[in-house]
Residue, then its C-alpha position, 0 to 999 in steps of 0.5 A: m250196348q247203346a242206352v239212354v242215360i239220364e245223368g241228372p235232371g234235364q241231362v239226357e244222352v244216348g251213349e255206350l254202356p258195358d253190356p250187363s251180365p245176368g246175375p244167378d237169379e236174373v234173365l238178360v233181355a234184348v229189348r224190342r220195345c220200351g214204352i215212355c210214360g209220364t213217370d219218365v218225364h217226371i224223372v227227366d225233370g227231377e220231379f220224381a223223388l225215388a229216381r236214382y241218377p245216373l239212370v237208364p230209364g224205361h219200365e214198360l218193356a218187351g224183349e227176347v231172353v238172350a241169357v239166363g242165370r244158373q238159378v233161373e227156373g222156367i224161362e229159356v233163351g229165346t223166350l219173349v217176355t215182359a216184366d213187372p218192373n217193381q220190387h218190394c222189400g216184403r219187410c216194411r209195414p206197408c209190405r207186411e200189410g199187403h201194400g207193396n206198391v207203397c213199399h218204403n224200400f221200393t225199387a223199380l226198373g228205370v227208376t232206381v235200377p237200370g231200365a229198358c231204354a237200352e239194347l239189353v236189360s237184366v231182370p230178376w227171373w220171377l218178375a219176367r212173364p213169358l209170352p206166346p211165340g209171335f206175340d206182338p212186342s208192342v202190345a207186350a210192352l203195354v202189359e205194365p200200364l194195363s196192370c196199373v189199370v187192373h189195380g185201379y179197378d181193384v181199388l175202385q171195386p165198382k158194382l154191376g150197373d154203375r154208370f162210369l165217367v172217365y176224364g181223359a182218353g189218353t193211353m190209360g183212359l182208353m184202357l180204363v174204358a176198354l175194361a169198364e164193361r167187364v168190371g160192371a159198367m152199365t154206361v161209360t161216358v168220357v170227357e176228352p177235349r181232342p177230337e181224334r181221341r174222342e173217336l178212339a174212345v168210342s171205338f174202345g167202348a164209350g157210349r158217350v163222349v163229350a169235349a168238356g164236363d159242362e156238356l153233361e148238364g148236371q148229370q152225376f155218376e156212381v163211378v168217376i175216374d180222372a185219367s188226365g192229371s189235370v187240376s181243372a179236370i179233377e175239380d170238375a170230376l169231383s162235382r160229378v160224383a153221385p151220392a154214395g159214389k166213388f171217385l178214383q184219382f188215377g191220373v198223375a198230377a204235377p207234384g205240388a198241385t192242389v185242388r179245391i174240394a167241398p168237405y161238407r159235400l164229401y160228408s153229406d154225400e158219403a162219397s169215397y175218394l180213392g187213389s191208385m198207385s202203380v201195380l199190385h197183384s195185378f201183373d199176371r192178370a194183365c198178361d192174361l188179358a192182353v194175351e187172351l182177349d182182343l182188346g185192340l191194345g195195338r191201336l194205342v201205340s202211335d209212334v215207335a222211335p229208334l233209341a237215338s231219338y229218345s229225347a224227341a220221343l220224350e218231348a212228344v209224350r210231354l206235349g201229348r202228341g199221339l198216344k203211347v210212344q215206344v222206342a225200339p232199341g233193337g231197331 
């Protein structure tokens, strides 16, 4: 099969690998779409400590089941599936306390085991999620990032009537905006420097969109979310949190990045500063949201590239061109 292989930091090629065979409790998936995200950029750059090289990347997937192991239950050949890429050990203390997303022995497709930037990938059957016949595989491959958004709101626990402020209208920021009113937002304001993304933010439900935080004229918000990972944006966002409000660090900043914070204000305003990492008990709900609601997620896919163009597609993600970039291993 054809697959992308990251031999080590900065070493990416597309080549031939042996076709995988499903284990007794696995399904073999012919990949139709695989999304590229910032984590993949960090893996290629050697900035993701959990990555195990050589590695086939790709953890946002959709495809058709072409073979099943003898212990597989409820999934047949021909079924369109997506998959939760993360496996938790269930034994370490974070797992035992219900925080499997920060498992000490975490494994994940495209991070520690072969992922979906390939024509075929094997997936434990209990992590695969069947989707309706004819469902758009580009949208199916967005279920994983959507499940991250669902978990982010689980962490945040906003209140009905909160005023929301979101920094960044990339794929994740727009998903956060799309669900904001459904989790209680009274108003949604977005800070986004790119004009084309500001227009999209309005179409996804933002009531006000500005190019920079200084246009907000000192206004504060009960819920402030950074979906950009930018240090300057994070520092501005922290200044916009209302007393007793909440700040969620959702965007992925560069490893080692630091921001300035006023601890007295954190104390005096009794604000909550939170972080959200990956997926936790949210994948099934994300599947339901993608299938049952018209969220317009297909608009987030700006480019679909052949597997052979992976390096160029990755560079587009690195430079922030477009929105969600996917590869189509099956053509």
